[in-house]
C-alpha positions as CSV (number, residue, x, y, z in Angstrom):
1,X,18.0,65.2,-24.1
2,X,20.9,66.3,-22.8
3,X,22.5,69.9,-21.3
4,X,24.5,69.7,-24.7
5,X,21.6,69.1,-26.5
6,X,19.2,71.6,-24.7
7,X,22.1,74.6,-25.4
8,X,22.6,73.7,-29.4
9,X,19.1,73.3,-30.3
10,X,17.5,76.1,-28.0
11,X,15.4,74.0,-26.3
12,X,13.4,76.5,-23.2
13,X,12.9,73.1,-21.1
14,X,15.0,69.9,-21.0
15,X,13.1,66.5,-20.1
16,X,14.6,63.9,-17.4
17,X,13.3,60.0,-16.8
18,X,14.2,57.1,-16.0
19,X,14.4,55.1,-19.3
20,X,12.3,51.9,-19.8
21,X,15.7,50.3,-20.8
22,X,16.2,50.7,-17.3
23,X,12.8,49.7,-15.5
24,X,14.2,46.4,-14.1
25,X,17.1,48.4,-12.1
26,X,16.8,48.8,-8.2
27,X,19.1,51.7,-9.1
28,X,19.4,53.9,-12.3
29,X,22.4,56.6,-12.3
30,X,21.3,59.4,-14.6
31,X,24.4,60.0,-17.1
32,X,23.4,64.3,-16.7
33,X,24.8,66.1,-14.3
34,X,23.7,69.4,-15.4
35,X,20.6,70.5,-16.5
36,X,18.6,73.5,-16.7
37,X,16.2,75.9,-14.6
38,X,12.4,74.3,-15.8
39,X,13.4,71.1,-17.0
40,X,10.9,68.8,-16.3
41,X,11.9,65.7,-14.5
42,X,9.3,62.8,-14.2
43,X,9.5,60.0,-11.6
44,X,7.4,56.5,-12.0
45,X,5.2,55.6,-8.7
46,X,7.3,52.6,-7.9
47,X,10.0,55.2,-7.3
48,X,11.8,57.7,-5.8
49,X,14.8,60.6,-7.1
50,X,17.9,61.8,-5.1
51,X,20.2,65.0,-5.5
52,X,23.3,64.6,-4.7
53,X,26.3,67.1,-4.9
54,X,30.1,66.7,-3.9
55,X,29.4,63.4,-2.7
56,X,26.2,64.9,-0.1
57,X,22.4,64.2,-0.5
58,X,20.8,67.7,-0.9
59,X,17.2,66.6,-1.3
60,X,14.0,64.1,-2.8
61,X,11.3,64.0,-4.8
62,X,8.6,61.5,-5.0
63,X,6.4,60.1,-7.6
64,X,5.7,62.9,-9.7
65,X,6.1,65.1,-12.6
66,X,8.4,68.0,-11.6
67,X,9.2,71.7,-12.9
68,X,13.1,72.1,-11.6
69,X,13.5,76.0,-9.9
70,X,14.1,77.1,-6.9
71,X,10.8,78.8,-5.5
72,X,9.1,75.1,-6.1
73,X,11.8,73.4,-5.0
74,X,13.7,75.4,-1.6
75,X,16.6,72.3,-1.7
76,X,17.2,72.9,-5.7
77,X,19.2,76.3,-4.3
78,X,22.0,74.2,-2.8
79,X,22.6,72.5,-6.1
80,X,22.7,75.6,-8.6
81,X,25.7,76.3,-10.3
82,X,27.1,80.0,-9.6
83,X,29.4,80.0,-13.0
84,X,26.4,79.8,-15.2
85,X,24.8,82.8,-14.2
86,X,21.9,80.6,-11.8
87,X,20.2,79.1,-14.9
88,X,22.0,75.7,-14.6
89,X,21.9,72.8,-11.7
90,X,24.9,70.5,-10.8
91,X,23.6,67.3,-9.4
92,X,23.8,64.0,-9.7
93,X,19.9,62.0,-9.9
94,X,19.5,58.5,-8.7
95,X,16.1,56.9,-9.1
96,X,15.4,54.4,-6.7
97,X,12.8,51.8,-6.6
98,X,10.5,51.7,-4.0
99,X,8.3,49.1,-4.2
100,X,8.1,46.0,-3.8
101,X,10.6,43.9,-5.6
102,X,9.8,39.5,-6.5
103,X,11.0,36.4,-7.5
104,X,14.7,37.2,-6.5
105,X,16.7,34.1,-6.7
106,X,19.4,33.2,-4.5
107,X,21.1,30.0,-2.9
108,X,24.4,28.2,-2.5
109,X,25.8,25.9,0.0
110,X,25.5,26.4,3.7
111,X,28.9,24.4,4.6
112,X,29.4,21.7,6.8
113,X,26.8,20.9,9.5
114,X,26.4,18.4,12.3
115,X,23.2,16.8,13.3
116,X,23.2,16.6,17.5
117,X,21.0,13.6,17.0
118,X,22.6,11.3,14.4
119,X,25.9,12.3,14.9
120,X,26.4,13.1,11.2
121,X,28.4,15.7,9.8
122,X,26.3,16.6,6.3
123,X,27.0,19.8,3.8
124,X,23.7,20.7,3.2
125,X,22.6,23.7,0.1
126,X,19.8,26.0,-0.1
127,X,17.9,27.5,-3.2
128,X,15.3,29.2,-3.2
129,X,13.5,32.9,-4.0
130,X,13.0,35.7,-2.2
131,X,11.2,39.0,-1.8
132,X,12.2,42.7,-0.4
133,X,12.1,46.7,-0.6
134,X,13.9,49.4,-0.3
135,X,12.6,50.9,2.6
136,X,14.9,53.4,3.4
137,X,16.1,55.1,-0.3
138,X,18.7,57.5,1.3
139,X,20.3,55.0,3.8
140,X,20.4,52.7,0.6
141,X,22.7,54.7,-1.3
142,X,24.6,56.4,1.1
143,X,25.6,53.1,2.9
144,X,25.2,50.1,0.0
145,X,25.2,51.6,-3.2
146,X,27.8,54.2,-3.0
147,X,26.5,56.2,-6.2
148,X,27.9,54.0,-8.1
149,X,26.5,53.4,-11.8
150,X,26.3,50.3,-13.6
151,X,24.1,46.9,-13.2
152,X,22.6,46.1,-10.3
153,X,23.1,42.4,-9.6
154,X,25.9,42.3,-8.6
155,X,25.6,44.6,-6.1
156,X,22.5,42.5,-4.9
157,X,24.8,39.4,-4.8
158,X,25.5,40.9,-1.1
159,X,22.1,40.9,0.0
160,X,21.5,37.2,-1.2
161,X,24.5,36.3,0.5
162,X,23.1,37.5,3.3
163,X,19.7,35.4,3.3
164,X,22.1,32.3,2.2
165,X,23.6,33.1,5.9
166,X,20.2,33.7,7.5
167,X,19.4,30.0,6.4
168,X,22.1,28.7,7.5
169,X,21.7,30.4,11.5
170,X,18.0,29.2,11.1
171,X,18.7,26.3,10.6
172,X,21.5,25.4,13.0
173,X,19.4,27.4,16.0
174,X,16.5,25.0,14.8
175,X,18.5,21.7,15.1
176,X,20.3,22.9,18.7
177,X,16.9,23.1,20.0
178,X,15.5,20.2,18.7
179,X,13.0,20.6,16.6
180,X,14.8,19.8,13.3
181,X,16.8,16.8,12.1
182,X,18.8,16.9,8.8
183,X,16.1,14.0,8.4
184,X,13.1,16.8,8.0
185,X,15.3,19.3,5.2
186,X,13.1,17.5,3.1
187,X,10.0,19.4,4.4
188,X,11.5,22.1,6.2
189,X,11.5,24.5,4.1
190,X,8.3,26.7,4.7
191,X,9.4,27.1,8.7
192,X,12.6,27.7,8.1
193,X,11.6,30.2,5.3
194,X,9.3,31.8,7.9
195,X,12.1,31.8,10.7
196,X,14.2,33.8,8.3
197,X,12.2,36.4,8.0
198,X,11.0,36.5,11.5
199,X,14.6,37.4,12.2
200,X,15.5,39.9,9.5
201,X,19.2,39.4,8.3
202,X,20.9,42.5,8.5
203,X,19.3,44.3,6.3
204,X,18.0,47.2,8.0
205,X,21.4,48.8,7.8
206,X,21.4,49.0,4.4
207,X,18.0,50.4,4.1
208,X,16.3,47.2,2.6
209,X,13.3,45.0,4.2
210,X,13.4,41.7,3.7
211,X,9.0,40.6,2.9
212,X,9.3,36.7,2.0
213,X,10.8,33.5,1.4
214,X,9.6,31.5,-1.3
215,X,10.0,28.0,-3.0
216,X,12.8,27.7,-0.4
217,X,14.6,23.9,-0.9
218,X,17.4,22.5,1.6
219,X,18.6,19.5,0.5
220,X,21.9,17.4,1.1
221,X,24.1,15.4,-1.6
222,X,23.1,12.3,-3.0
223,X,26.5,10.6,-0.6
224,X,24.8,12.4,2.5
225,X,21.6,11.6,1.5
226,X,22.1,7.9,1.5
227,X,23.9,8.6,5.1
228,X,20.9,9.5,6.5
229,X,18.4,7.3,4.9
230,X,20.4,4.7,6.4
231,X,20.3,6.3,9.7
232,X,16.4,6.5,9.7
233,X,16.0,2.8,9.0
234,X,18.3,2.1,11.9
235,X,16.1,3.8,14.2
236,X,12.5,2.7,12.8
237,X,13.8,-0.9,13.7
238,X,14.8,-0.1,17.1
239,X,11.2,2.4,17.9
240,X,9.3,-1.3,16.0
241,X,11.8,-3.4,18.7
242,X,11.1,-1.1,21.7
243,X,7.5,-1.6,20.9
244,X,7.2,-5.0,21.0
245,X,9.1,-5.4,23.8
246,X,7.1,-2.8,25.9
247,X,4.0,-4.8,24.9
248,X,6.0,-8.2,26.2
249,X,6.2,-6.5,29.3
250,X,2.6,-5.1,29.5
251,X,1.9,-8.9,28.9
252,X,3.9,-10.1,31.7
253,X,2.7,-7.7,33.9
254,X,-1.1,-8.3,33.7
255,X,0.0,-12.2,34.0
256,X,1.7,-11.9,37.2
257,X,-1.4,-9.4,38.1
258,X,-3.9,-12.5,37.0
259,X,-1.8,-14.9,39.1
260,X,-1.8,-12.7,41.9
261,X,-5.6,-12.1,42.1
262,X,-6.1,-15.6,42.7
263,X,-3.5,-16.5,44.6
264,X,-5.4,-13.3,46.8
265,X,-9.4,-14.9,46.1
266,X,-7.7,-18.7,47.2
267,X,-5.9,-17.0,50.6
268,X,-9.4,-15.5,51.2
269,X,-11.0,-18.9,50.9
270,X,-9.0,-20.5,53.5
271,X,-8.8,-18.2,55.9
272,X,-13.5,-18.5,55.0
273,X,-12.5,-21.8,55.8
274,X,-10.5,-21.5,58.6
275,X,-13.3,-19.4,60.7
276,X,-15.5,-21.8,60.0
277,X,-14.2,-25.4,60.7
278,X,-12.3,-26.2,63.7
279,X,-8.1,-27.1,63.4
280,X,-8.0,-30.5,63.3
281,X,-11.0,-30.8,60.4
282,X,-8.7,-27.9,58.6
283,X,-5.5,-29.7,58.8
284,X,-7.2,-33.1,57.7
285,X,-7.7,-31.3,54.5
286,X,-5.0,-29.7,53.9
287,X,-3.6,-33.4,54.0
288,X,-5.5,-34.7,51.6
289,X,-5.2,-31.8,49.7
290,X,-1.0,-32.4,49.5
291,X,-1.8,-35.8,48.6
292,X,-3.8,-34.8,45.4
293,X,-0.8,-32.6,44.8
294,X,1.4,-34.9,45.0
295,X,-0.1,-37.7,42.7
296,X,-0.6,-34.8,40.2
297,X,2.9,-34.2,40.3
298,X,3.5,-37.9,39.7
299,X,1.4,-37.7,36.6
300,X,3.4,-34.5,35.1
301,X,6.5,-36.3,36.1
302,X,6.0,-40.0,34.8
303,X,3.7,-39.4,32.3
304,X,2.2,-41.7,30.4
305,X,0.0,-44.7,32.1
306,X,2.4,-45.3,34.9
307,X,2.1,-41.9,36.2
308,X,-1.6,-41.7,35.7
309,X,-1.6,-44.5,37.7
310,X,0.6,-42.8,40.2
311,X,-1.5,-40.3,40.0
312,X,-4.7,-41.9,40.7
313,X,-3.3,-43.8,43.5
314,X,-2.3,-41.1,45.6
315,X,-5.6,-39.5,45.0
316,X,-7.2,-42.4,46.2
317,X,-5.2,-42.7,49.5
318,X,-5.5,-39.0,49.9
319,X,-9.5,-39.5,49.5
320,X,-9.6,-42.2,51.9
321,X,-7.5,-40.4,54.6
322,X,-10.3,-37.2,54.5
323,X,-12.9,-39.5,54.7
324,X,-11.9,-42.0,57.5
325,X,-10.6,-39.0,59.4
326,X,-13.9,-37.6,58.6
327,X,-15.3,-40.1,60.0
328,X,-14.2,-40.4,63.3
329,X,-14.6,-38.4,66.3
330,X,-12.3,-35.4,67.5
331,X,-10.5,-36.3,69.6
332,X,-10.8,-35.8,73.0
333,X,-8.2,-34.5,75.3
334,X,-7.6,-36.2,78.6
335,X,-5.1,-36.2,81.7
336,X,-2.5,-39.3,82.6
337,X,-4.1,-42.3,84.3
338,X,-7.4,-41.0,83.2
339,X,-9.9,-43.4,80.5
340,X,-11.1,-41.3,77.6
341,X,-15.2,-40.8,77.2
342,X,-17.0,-44.2,76.9
343,X,-14.0,-46.4,78.4
344,X,-13.1,-47.7,81.4
345,X,-9.5,-48.7,82.8
346,X,-8.8,-52.8,82.6
347,X,-7.1,-52.6,86.3
348,X,-7.2,-50.7,89.1
349,X,-3.7,-50.0,89.3
350,X,-1.1,-47.7,87.8
351,X,-0.5,-48.6,83.8
352,X,-3.4,-51.1,83.5
353,X,-4.5,-50.8,79.7
354,X,-7.6,-49.5,79.2
355,X,-10.2,-51.0,77.6
356,X,-14.0,-51.0,76.6
357,X,-16.2,-51.8,78.8
358,X,-15.9,-53.2,83.0
359,X,-13.1,-55.2,83.5
360,X,-12.4,-54.4,87.4
361,X,-11.8,-58.4,89.2
362,X,-14.3,-59.3,91.0
363,X,-14.1,-59.7,95.2
364,X,-12.6,-63.0,96.6
365,X,-11.1,-63.7,92.8
366,X,-7.3,-64.9,92.9
367,X,-4.8,-62.7,91.8
368,X,-3.2,-62.7,88.6
369,X,-0.7,-64.7,87.8
370,X,2.8,-63.2,87.4
371,X,2.8,-61.5,83.4
372,X,-0.6,-61.5,83.2
373,X,-2.5,-58.7,82.3
374,X,-5.7,-58.0,84.3
375,X,-9.1,-58.9,82.7
376,X,-7.1,-60.7,79.7
377,X,-4.6,-63.7,78.5
378,X,-1.4,-64.0,79.9
379,X,-0.1,-62.2,76.7
380,X,0.4,-58.3,77.1
381,X,-1.9,-56.5,74.6
382,X,-1.1,-52.7,73.0
383,X,-2.1,-49.8,73.8
384,X,-5.9,-49.2,72.7
385,X,-5.3,-45.4,72.9
386,X,-2.5,-43.0,71.4
387,X,-0.9,-41.7,74.8
388,X,-0.1,-38.3,73.0
389,X,-3.6,-37.0,71.3
390,X,-5.5,-39.8,72.8
391,X,-7.4,-41.5,69.2
392,X,-7.9,-44.7,69.5
393,X,-4.7,-47.2,68.9
394,X,-4.4,-48.6,65.2
395,X,-1.1,-50.1,64.5
396,X,2.1,-49.5,65.5
397,X,2.5,-45.5,65.0
398,X,-0.8,-43.4,65.9
399,X,-2.4,-42.7,62.5
400,X,-3.3,-39.0,63.9
401,X,-0.1,-37.4,64.8
402,X,2.6,-40.2,64.3
403,X,3.6,-41.2,67.8
404,X,5.1,-44.6,68.3
405,X,2.2,-46.1,70.1
406,X,3.1,-48.4,74.1
407,X,6.6,-46.0,73.9
């Protein structure tokens, strides 16, 4: 009931409240600015009522039923109309919802963004719902609403735009820090939503608090998504190839370690063998081993029966050389002109040939004929021992050191 009805009807009280048709509005401005003393003001439990006069805030009443008189509510003295005898208040009344408001929608394009990992520039979009509340109704009306009436949806578009910008800012920070890529947009909604709420877009200046963002969906156009999928496939293939290369390197390192271990064991065995036998016997063993190795090489190179025969022949030669060398007594060192142990000089003059048994001429025997060796036929014989190492002579060259016999 307005002030006209109050005057013409003679009613003693005027009922002031937000109508049911305006319950969904964040701010409702009462159409009447003049109301009499002792009017009944009803404020719902989820709202407050603000009083303004001449563009200035005068006071606030919280939830409940209030009788408007200056004795019960002192700030009403500032809105009394003196021209009516002090029986009428003149004020603008704003009913502001202060309880949380849920399931408000927002969305739109985020603009061009670049993914530093993929080096791609795409245009993501965002959609979702949010909840908020008016934390400071006085600041909300003064700084944002500015005492206007009408539908609150148009005014709250600025709040929705601020949330969209908050999503873009948070998304950019996560991508630059390496915590997110464009390939993760499909599952990044909850994390981005929490980050936006924690960062709190610049809404405190208008008395609004963002409570929660739900159903946040960040997506790309079909063209941009196809480009992202192509790059993702290339990255997966590169990871597979890198894993294969890593396995190959690991196997090669294991084989190299095994070969080195075998070489170390062979070296250790050889050192133990050298410490147990004399050097001459070890040289004989090494020569036989080299001959066997040569035979194996011929077998691998020749292949077939010819290679196998050559390998068997070389192996036999090496075995025979090893056996014959092992059967001979170790060579004894000797001084020039002194026969080895077990032998006597064949003549008493320097350079006489050595031979087994005594060969010294008896007393009174005629001297040997010119060119005839003492103790033998007239034909000169080859030396019986190698002058280099003392090994018994056999053939033209020494079988032990290779020196020319008789040279």
